[in-house]
N, C-alpha and C positions, 0 to 999 in steps of 0.2 A: 504494500500500500504506500502511496506517495503522501507523506504527512503534510506537505505544503498545500495539498488540495483539501485537507480535512482539519484545518486549524480550529474550526468551530464545533467539531464533533469528536467525542472520545472513541465511540464504536459505531461507525457508519454502517447502515444496512447494505444489502446487496444492490438494491435499486439506486440508492444514493451514490454508491461507489461506481456503478456503471454510468449513471448520469454525469457525474463529474469527469469520468474518463472520456466520455463522448464529447463533452463541452470543452474540456481544458487539457486532457491528457495527450501525450504523444503516441505515436504508433506502438512503441514498446510497451507502454502502459495499457493500451487497448488490447494488445496480444495477451498480456498478463490477465486482464479482466476476463477476456473471452475464454482463456484456459481455466481460470478459477471458477467461473459461474456457468460456463457452457454457452454455446451459440444460440440456443433457443431462448434462454433468459436474456441474453443481449438483445436479440431481435424483439422480444416481448417488451423490454424497457424502451427500446427505440420507437416502437409503435405506440405504446400507451402512456409515455411520460410527456407531459405538456411543457415541462421546464427545460427542454432541449433547444439549442440553437437551431434555427431553420437551416442555416448553412451546413452545420454538422449533420443534421438529419438528411438533408438532400444528398450530401456526399455518401453517407453510409447506405442510403437507399439505392444509389447507383451501384455501389460496390456489391451489395447483397442482392441486387436485382429485385427490389421491392418497390411497389407503387407508393410514392410519398404522400398521396392524397389519403391513404388509410391511416397515417400517423396523426396523433393528437396535435402535434406542433403545426401541422398544416390544416387541421380542422377548426382550430380556434382562431379568432380574429386577433390581430395585433391591437394591443391597448393604445399604443402610441406609434406614430410614424416619425422617424428621424427627419429633421429638416436639413436642407443643404444650404 
C-alpha cells in the first residue's frame, strides 16, 4: 500500500484502495491492486464508484474494452464545469 495516498485513513477498505489507485496511482500500483483484489473487483469498482476521475475511467474502459456509459462516473452529471 502506498501510504502517501492514505494519509487520512489508518485501514482503507478494498474499494477505497482501488479508487485511489485508479485516480492517483501509477501503473505499478495499479498492477499491485489488481493482483491483490483481482480483476473482477477492479472492474466492479471502476463501474460502480462515482468518485473516479472521468479521464481515468475513460482510459481504463478503453484498456479493458468496457463501455464507459455503464460507469457511474459517466452516468452522473458534473456538479460544476471548469471555466477557461
